[in-house]
DOSEVO-888472 format. One record per residue (C-alpha): residue number from 0; residue in three letters; x, y, z. Coordinates in nm, 2 decimals. Each point is the difference from the previous one (the first is absolute). Layout:
N
<NUM,ALA,<X,Y,Z>>;
...
***
This chain:
359
<0,MET,<-1.53,-6.41,11.36>>;
<1,ILE,<0.37,-0.01,-0.08>>;
<2,PHE,<0.09,-0.24,-0.27>>;
<3,VAL,<0.34,-0.12,-0.10>>;
<4,THR,<0.01,0.25,-0.29>>;
<5,LYS,<-0.21,0.22,-0.22>>;
<6,PRO,<0.08,0.14,-0.34>>;
<7,PHE,<0.15,0.34,-0.06>>;
<8,LEU,<-0.22,0.22,-0.21>>;
<9,PRO,<0.12,0.32,-0.17>>;
<10,PRO,<-0.21,0.32,0.00>>;
<11,ARG,<-0.31,-0.08,-0.19>>;
<12,GLU,<0.03,0.30,-0.23>>;
<13,GLU,<0.35,-0.11,-0.12>>;
<14,TYR,<-0.14,-0.35,-0.09>>;
<15,GLU,<-0.30,0.16,-0.17>>;
<16,ARG,<0.23,0.21,-0.22>>;
<17,TYR,<0.14,-0.32,-0.15>>;
<18,VAL,<-0.35,-0.15,-0.03>>;
<19,ASN,<-0.12,0.31,-0.19>>;
<20,GLY,<0.27,-0.06,-0.25>>;
<21,ILE,<-0.11,-0.36,-0.04>>;
<22,TRP,<-0.36,0.12,-0.08>>;
<23,GLN,<0.13,0.24,-0.26>>;
<24,ARG,<0.21,-0.26,-0.18>>;
<25,ASN,<-0.24,-0.29,0.05>>;
<26,TRP,<0.31,-0.23,0.02>>;
<27,LEU,<-0.06,-0.23,0.29>>;
<28,THR,<0.25,-0.28,-0.04>>;
<29,ASN,<0.24,-0.17,-0.25>>;
<30,HIS,<0.32,0.19,0.09>>;
<31,GLY,<-0.15,0.35,0.03>>;
<32,PRO,<0.20,0.32,0.05>>;
<33,LEU,<-0.03,-0.02,0.38>>;
<34,VAL,<0.13,-0.36,0.01>>;
<35,ASN,<0.29,0.11,-0.20>>;
<36,GLU,<0.06,0.31,0.21>>;
<37,LEU,<-0.01,-0.21,0.32>>;
<38,GLU,<0.26,-0.24,-0.14>>;
<39,LEU,<0.23,0.29,-0.08>>;
<40,GLN,<-0.04,0.16,0.34>>;
<41,LEU,<0.05,-0.33,0.18>>;
<42,LYS,<0.32,-0.06,-0.20>>;
<43,ASP,<0.12,0.34,0.09>>;
<44,TYR,<-0.09,-0.03,0.37>>;
<45,LEU,<0.15,-0.35,0.04>>;
<46,GLN,<0.30,0.08,-0.23>>;
<47,LEU,<-0.07,-0.30,-0.22>>;
<48,ASP,<0.03,-0.05,-0.37>>;
<49,HIS,<-0.28,-0.25,-0.05>>;
<50,LEU,<-0.34,-0.08,0.15>>;
<51,LEU,<-0.35,-0.10,-0.11>>;
<52,TYR,<-0.31,0.12,0.19>>;
<53,LEU,<-0.25,-0.29,0.04>>;
<54,ASN,<-0.34,-0.06,0.15>>;
<55,ASN,<0.11,-0.17,0.32>>;
<56,GLY,<0.30,-0.16,0.17>>;
<57,THR,<-0.12,-0.36,-0.05>>;
<58,ILE,<-0.01,0.05,-0.38>>;
<59,ALA,<0.35,0.15,0.04>>;
<60,LEU,<0.12,-0.33,0.15>>;
<61,GLN,<-0.17,-0.21,-0.26>>;
<62,ILE,<0.15,0.20,-0.29>>;
<63,ALA,<0.35,-0.02,0.16>>;
<64,LEU,<-0.03,-0.38,0.03>>;
<65,LYS,<-0.13,-0.03,-0.36>>;
<66,ALA,<0.25,0.24,-0.15>>;
<67,LEU,<0.30,-0.20,0.13>>;
<68,GLY,<-0.13,-0.32,-0.15>>;
<69,LEU,<0.02,-0.19,0.32>>;
<70,LYS,<-0.07,-0.37,0.04>>;
<71,GLY,<0.01,-0.25,0.29>>;
<72,GLU,<0.07,0.13,0.35>>;
<73,VAL,<0.03,0.35,0.14>>;
<74,ILE,<0.16,0.05,0.34>>;
<75,THR,<-0.20,0.24,0.21>>;
<76,THR,<-0.08,0.12,0.35>>;
<77,PRO,<-0.29,-0.13,0.21>>;
<78,PHE,<-0.02,0.34,0.18>>;
<79,SER,<-0.18,0.23,-0.25>>;
<80,TYR,<-0.35,0.09,-0.12>>;
<81,VAL,<-0.18,-0.29,-0.16>>;
<82,ALA,<0.04,0.16,-0.35>>;
<83,THR,<0.37,-0.08,-0.01>>;
<84,THR,<-0.06,-0.38,0.02>>;
<85,SER,<-0.33,0.01,-0.20>>;
<86,ALA,<0.17,0.17,-0.29>>;
<87,ILE,<0.26,-0.28,-0.02>>;
<88,ALA,<-0.27,-0.27,0.02>>;
<89,TRP,<-0.23,0.19,-0.25>>;
<90,GLU,<0.28,-0.01,-0.26>>;
<91,GLY,<0.03,-0.37,0.03>>;
<92,LEU,<0.32,0.01,0.20>>;
<93,LYS,<0.08,-0.17,0.33>>;
<94,PRO,<0.08,0.22,0.30>>;
<95,VAL,<0.28,-0.14,0.21>>;
<96,PHE,<0.01,0.16,0.35>>;
<97,VAL,<0.32,0.10,0.17>>;
<98,ASP,<-0.03,0.12,0.36>>;
<99,ILE,<0.06,0.36,0.11>>;
<100,ASP,<0.26,0.18,0.21>>;
<101,PRO,<-0.14,0.06,0.35>>;
<102,GLN,<0.13,0.36,0.02>>;
<103,THR,<-0.10,0.15,-0.34>>;
<104,ALA,<-0.29,-0.24,-0.08>>;
<105,ASN,<0.14,-0.03,-0.36>>;
<106,ILE,<0.10,-0.32,-0.17>>;
<107,ASP,<0.31,-0.14,0.16>>;
<108,PRO,<0.27,-0.02,-0.27>>;
<109,ASN,<0.20,-0.25,0.21>>;
<110,LYS,<-0.28,-0.25,-0.07>>;
<111,ILE,<-0.06,0.06,-0.37>>;
<112,GLU,<0.27,-0.23,-0.15>>;
<113,ALA,<-0.13,-0.31,0.18>>;
<114,ALA,<-0.33,0.05,-0.18>>;
<115,ILE,<0.14,0.03,-0.35>>;
<116,THR,<-0.06,-0.30,-0.23>>;
<117,PRO,<0.04,-0.06,-0.37>>;
<118,ARG,<-0.35,0.13,-0.05>>;
<119,THR,<0.06,0.33,0.18>>;
<120,SER,<-0.03,0.30,-0.24>>;
<121,ALA,<-0.03,0.30,0.22>>;
<122,ILE,<-0.01,0.16,0.34>>;
<123,LEU,<-0.30,0.22,0.08>>;
<124,ALA,<0.07,0.19,0.33>>;
<125,THR,<-0.21,0.26,0.18>>;
<126,HIS,<0.15,0.31,0.16>>;
<127,VAL,<-0.22,-0.05,0.31>>;
<128,TYR,<-0.16,0.32,0.14>>;
<129,GLY,<0.21,0.20,-0.25>>;
<130,ASN,<0.33,-0.12,0.16>>;
<131,PRO,<0.24,-0.12,-0.27>>;
<132,CYS,<0.11,-0.37,-0.02>>;
<133,ASP,<0.37,-0.09,0.02>>;
<134,ILE,<0.02,0.10,-0.37>>;
<135,ASP,<0.37,-0.06,-0.04>>;
<136,ALA,<-0.01,-0.35,0.15>>;
<137,ILE,<-0.30,-0.09,-0.22>>;
<138,LYS,<0.18,0.13,-0.31>>;
<139,THR,<0.31,-0.21,0.08>>;
<140,ILE,<-0.21,-0.32,0.03>>;
<141,ALA,<-0.21,0.08,-0.31>>;
<142,ASP,<0.31,0.07,-0.21>>;
<143,ARG,<0.17,-0.32,0.12>>;
<144,HIS,<-0.30,-0.21,-0.10>>;
<145,ARG,<-0.11,0.20,-0.30>>;
<146,LEU,<-0.34,0.08,0.15>>;
<147,LYS,<-0.22,0.30,-0.07>>;
<148,VAL,<-0.10,0.23,0.29>>;
<149,ILE,<-0.33,0.18,0.04>>;
<150,TYR,<-0.06,0.23,0.30>>;
<151,ASP,<-0.35,0.06,0.14>>;
<152,GLY,<0.04,0.36,0.11>>;
<153,ALA,<-0.37,0.06,0.07>>;
<154,HIS,<0.09,0.20,0.31>>;
<155,CYS,<0.31,0.17,-0.13>>;
<156,PHE,<-0.09,0.33,-0.15>>;
<157,GLY,<0.27,0.24,0.13>>;
<158,THR,<0.24,-0.26,0.13>>;
<159,LYS,<0.35,0.01,-0.13>>;
<160,TYR,<0.29,-0.25,0.03>>;
<161,LYS,<0.36,0.12,-0.03>>;
<162,GLY,<-0.13,0.34,-0.12>>;
<163,ARG,<-0.21,-0.14,-0.29>>;
<164,SER,<-0.37,-0.08,-0.01>>;
<165,VAL,<-0.06,-0.35,0.12>>;
<166,PHE,<-0.21,-0.05,-0.32>>;
<167,GLU,<0.33,0.01,-0.20>>;
<168,TYR,<0.11,-0.34,0.12>>;
<169,GLY,<-0.08,-0.35,-0.13>>;
<170,ASP,<-0.09,-0.10,-0.36>>;
<171,ILE,<-0.34,0.15,0.07>>;
<172,SER,<-0.14,0.18,0.30>>;
<173,THR,<-0.37,0.05,0.06>>;
<174,THR,<-0.21,0.23,0.22>>;
<175,SER,<-0.36,0.08,0.10>>;
<176,PHE,<-0.17,0.33,-0.01>>;
<177,HIS,<-0.30,-0.12,0.19>>;
<178,ALA,<-0.20,0.25,0.21>>;
<179,THR,<0.17,-0.12,0.32>>;
<180,LYS,<0.35,0.07,-0.12>>;
<181,LEU,<0.22,0.31,0.07>>;
<182,PHE,<-0.04,0.10,-0.36>>;
<183,HIS,<-0.32,-0.11,-0.17>>;
<184,THR,<-0.22,0.03,-0.31>>;
<185,VAL,<-0.30,-0.16,0.17>>;
<186,GLU,<0.08,-0.32,-0.18>>;
<187,GLY,<0.33,-0.04,-0.19>>;
<188,GLY,<0.34,-0.15,-0.02>>;
<189,ALA,<0.32,0.01,-0.20>>;
<190,VAL,<0.29,-0.21,-0.14>>;
<191,PHE,<0.36,0.12,-0.01>>;
<192,THR,<0.30,-0.14,-0.18>>;
<193,THR,<0.33,0.14,-0.12>>;
<194,ASP,<-0.02,-0.22,-0.32>>;
<195,PRO,<-0.17,0.20,-0.29>>;
<196,ASP,<-0.08,-0.33,-0.19>>;
<197,LEU,<-0.17,-0.14,0.30>>;
<198,LEU,<-0.20,0.32,0.04>>;
<199,LYS,<-0.12,-0.03,-0.36>>;
<200,LYS,<-0.11,-0.35,0.06>>;
<201,MET,<-0.19,0.10,0.31>>;
<202,ALA,<-0.16,0.28,-0.19>>;
<203,LEU,<-0.14,-0.25,-0.24>>;
<204,LEU,<-0.12,-0.23,0.28>>;
<205,ARG,<-0.18,0.30,0.16>>;
<206,ASN,<-0.20,0.07,-0.31>>;
<207,PHE,<-0.13,-0.33,-0.13>>;
<208,GLY,<0.32,-0.04,-0.21>>;
<209,HIS,<-0.09,0.29,-0.23>>;
<210,GLU,<0.27,0.12,-0.23>>;
<211,GLY,<-0.25,0.20,-0.20>>;
<212,PRO,<-0.38,0.01,-0.05>>;
<213,ASN,<-0.01,-0.34,-0.17>>;
<214,ASP,<0.35,-0.14,0.08>>;
<215,PHE,<0.09,-0.22,0.30>>;
<216,GLY,<0.36,-0.06,0.09>>;
<217,ASP,<-0.04,-0.21,0.31>>;
<218,ILE,<-0.26,-0.15,0.24>>;
<219,GLY,<-0.15,0.27,0.22>>;
<220,ILE,<-0.25,0.10,0.26>>;
<221,ASN,<-0.17,0.32,0.10>>;
<222,GLY,<0.24,0.17,0.24>>;
<223,LYS,<-0.09,0.36,-0.10>>;
<224,ASN,<-0.12,0.26,0.25>>;
<225,SER,<-0.24,0.29,-0.06>>;
<226,GLU,<0.03,0.38,-0.02>>;
<227,PHE,<-0.20,0.03,0.33>>;
<228,HIS,<0.25,-0.21,0.19>>;
<229,ALA,<0.29,0.19,-0.16>>;
<230,ALA,<-0.16,0.32,0.10>>;
<231,MET,<-0.01,-0.11,0.37>>;
<232,GLY,<0.37,-0.09,-0.03>>;
<233,LEU,<0.10,0.33,-0.15>>;
<234,ALA,<-0.19,0.19,0.27>>;
<235,ASN,<0.15,-0.22,0.28>>;
<236,LEU,<0.36,0.01,-0.13>>;
<237,LYS,<0.02,0.37,0.09>>;
<238,TYR,<-0.04,-0.09,0.36>>;
<239,ILE,<0.23,-0.31,0.03>>;
<240,GLY,<0.27,0.20,0.17>>;
<241,GLU,<-0.24,0.10,0.28>>;
<242,ILE,<-0.15,-0.35,0.02>>;
<243,LEU,<0.35,-0.16,0.04>>;
<244,GLU,<0.09,0.26,0.27>>;
<245,SER,<-0.32,-0.06,0.19>>;
<246,ARG,<0.05,-0.38,-0.01>>;
<247,LYS,<0.36,0.02,0.12>>;
<248,ALA,<-0.11,0.23,0.29>>;
<249,GLN,<-0.27,-0.25,0.10>>;
<250,TRP,<0.23,-0.30,-0.02>>;
<251,LEU,<0.26,0.17,0.22>>;
<252,ARG,<-0.27,0.11,0.24>>;
<253,TYR,<-0.12,-0.35,0.05>>;
<254,ARG,<0.35,-0.12,0.04>>;
<255,ASP,<0.06,0.25,0.28>>;
<256,LEU,<-0.34,-0.04,0.17>>;
<257,LEU,<0.04,-0.38,0.01>>;
<258,ALA,<0.37,-0.02,0.09>>;
<259,GLY,<-0.09,-0.20,0.31>>;
<260,PHE,<-0.26,-0.22,-0.16>>;
<261,GLN,<0.04,-0.38,-0.01>>;
<262,ALA,<-0.06,-0.04,-0.37>>;
<263,ARG,<0.27,0.08,-0.26>>;
<264,THR,<-0.01,0.15,-0.35>>;
<265,ILE,<0.21,-0.09,-0.31>>;
<266,ARG,<0.37,0.09,-0.06>>;
<267,ILE,<0.05,0.23,-0.29>>;
<268,THR,<0.24,-0.14,-0.26>>;
<269,GLU,<0.35,0.15,0.00>>;
<270,GLY,<0.04,0.24,-0.30>>;
<271,ALA,<-0.37,0.08,-0.02>>;
<272,GLU,<-0.17,0.33,0.00>>;
<273,TYR,<-0.33,-0.12,0.14>>;
<274,ASN,<-0.34,0.14,-0.08>>;
<275,TYR,<-0.15,-0.08,0.34>>;
<276,ALA,<-0.30,-0.16,-0.16>>;
<277,TYR,<-0.11,-0.22,0.29>>;
<278,PHE,<0.06,-0.04,0.37>>;
<279,PRO,<-0.03,-0.37,0.08>>;
<280,LEU,<0.01,-0.13,0.35>>;
<281,ILE,<0.12,-0.36,0.04>>;
<282,PHE,<-0.12,-0.17,0.32>>;
<283,SER,<0.16,-0.31,0.15>>;
<284,LYS,<-0.31,-0.22,-0.07>>;
<285,GLU,<-0.34,0.02,-0.16>>;
<286,GLU,<-0.19,0.00,0.33>>;
<287,GLU,<0.17,0.32,0.11>>;
<288,LEU,<-0.09,0.17,-0.33>>;
<289,LEU,<-0.36,-0.10,0.02>>;
<290,LYS,<-0.04,0.14,0.35>>;
<291,TYR,<0.14,0.34,-0.11>>;
<292,LEU,<-0.22,0.00,-0.31>>;
<293,ASP,<-0.31,-0.07,0.21>>;
<294,MET,<0.09,0.28,0.23>>;
<295,LEU,<0.07,0.25,-0.28>>;
<296,GLY,<-0.32,-0.10,-0.17>>;
<297,LYS,<-0.20,0.09,0.31>>;
<298,GLY,<0.16,0.34,-0.03>>;
<299,GLN,<-0.11,0.02,-0.37>>;
<300,VAL,<0.36,-0.04,-0.12>>;
<301,PHE,<0.05,-0.25,-0.28>>;
<302,PRO,<0.36,-0.11,-0.09>>;
<303,ARG,<0.03,-0.27,-0.27>>;
<304,ARG,<0.16,-0.34,0.01>>;
<305,TYR,<0.22,0.06,-0.29>>;
<306,PHE,<0.11,-0.25,-0.14>>;
<307,TYR,<-0.22,-0.28,0.12>>;
<308,PRO,<-0.01,-0.30,-0.06>>;
<309,SER,<0.34,-0.11,-0.10>>;
<310,LEU,<-0.03,-0.08,-0.37>>;
<311,ASN,<0.16,-0.35,0.02>>;
<312,ARG,<-0.33,-0.10,0.17>>;
<313,LEU,<-0.22,0.11,-0.29>>;
<314,PRO,<-0.23,-0.29,-0.12>>;
<315,TYR,<0.11,0.01,-0.36>>;
<316,VAL,<0.38,-0.03,0.06>>;
<317,LYS,<0.22,-0.28,0.11>>;
<318,GLN,<0.01,0.00,0.38>>;
<319,VAL,<0.35,0.05,0.13>>;
<320,GLU,<0.16,0.12,0.33>>;
<321,ALA,<0.10,0.36,0.04>>;
<322,PRO,<0.02,0.04,0.38>>;
<323,VAL,<0.12,0.36,0.01>>;
<324,SER,<-0.26,0.12,-0.24>>;
<325,GLU,<-0.27,-0.19,0.18>>;
<326,GLN,<0.10,0.14,0.34>>;
<327,ILE,<0.02,0.36,-0.12>>;
<328,SER,<-0.31,-0.03,-0.21>>;
<329,SER,<-0.20,-0.12,0.30>>;
<330,SER,<0.12,0.27,0.24>>;
<331,VAL,<0.04,0.32,-0.21>>;
<332,CYS,<-0.22,0.30,-0.05>>;
<333,CYS,<0.05,0.34,-0.16>>;
<334,LEU,<-0.10,0.30,0.20>>;
<335,PRO,<-0.22,0.28,-0.15>>;
<336,MET,<0.20,0.24,-0.23>>;
<337,TYR,<-0.14,0.25,-0.25>>;
<338,TYR,<0.07,0.36,-0.11>>;
<339,ASP,<-0.21,0.19,0.25>>;
<340,LEU,<0.03,-0.24,0.30>>;
<341,SER,<0.06,0.24,0.29>>;
<342,PRO,<0.27,-0.03,0.27>>;
<343,GLU,<-0.27,-0.01,0.25>>;
<344,ILE,<-0.16,-0.31,-0.15>>;
<345,GLN,<0.34,-0.17,-0.01>>;
<346,GLN,<0.05,0.09,0.36>>;
<347,MET,<-0.34,-0.15,0.09>>;
<348,ILE,<0.08,-0.33,-0.19>>;
<349,ALA,<0.34,-0.02,0.18>>;
<350,ARG,<-0.17,0.06,0.34>>;
<351,PHE,<-0.25,-0.28,-0.08>>;
<352,LEU,<0.29,-0.24,-0.07>>;
<353,LEU,<0.22,0.10,0.29>>;
<354,ARG,<-0.29,0.00,0.25>>;
<355,MET,<-0.09,-0.36,-0.09>>;
<356,GLN,<0.37,-0.11,0.02>>;
<357,ASN,<0.02,0.15,0.35>>;
<358,ASN,<-0.32,-0.15,0.13>>;
***
């Protein structure tokens, strides 16, 4: 069976070398040496001054929302993974959905200002499939209305915008290091900011508010990650160049193989150095998508309807219209992509799709 993705795993002996050190130190969590080493190596690789390694990408979003002291309404996208909206609601804030651009699938900045009210405190936008939002337009709007900006960059490891890591933009950016991501630590995530005072606040939030063994400077939660997860990250980071090269080759191969196919993919944002994290196919309607998914499933190929459903239809949010998001959400799937996916398998998947189109 060919699934939409599978995790990259480093050579077992390389991971075990890190694990042997954990056994020797008997230091399993609470900001151990491997967690600190991973943070340093990530800052060096991404060319960033500040980041905090966390236990997952959802906690990263929650800490970002809390650290900025937000109240009231947060403008966000209906086309993202459910965690983006759930984090807003979990923090007692109201998600306000703005429809997406049909070409990039990111939040449409031309529709943001119409959604701003006196209760709006921030914009939380997702770089969908690792493709950067219109960062400049969002910054202009946020500055004009004195709004904070958070970017959900769960898919963005390795993506740059105008020569800089996409994580450098916004008041806070977040990411996920879940096992399905290009770079992973099994479970994990991070927050990024250029503001050292904001970083210090998030560091308190990550660790129960501890300023010392018996002193608490702020409210906090448990956002820490373990030495075992950091070990996986350190082992995997050595291979990120190969992983990114492999993913780009697969993305371009799909593009070429499916040049005559009836479905389309996304447009990459101008100024972006894309990480080629996903290859979405957007069909004209849901019925078409479902026919192709059924056919692929019979061939033991399992793409994913990513993202589905459109988040403005979740049962715990105010139901609003977002026609572009709803149309794309109902008719998109992401094709299989992972480190050792062979050209032959990609060719087989493309033949399945083209054969059905021609029948």
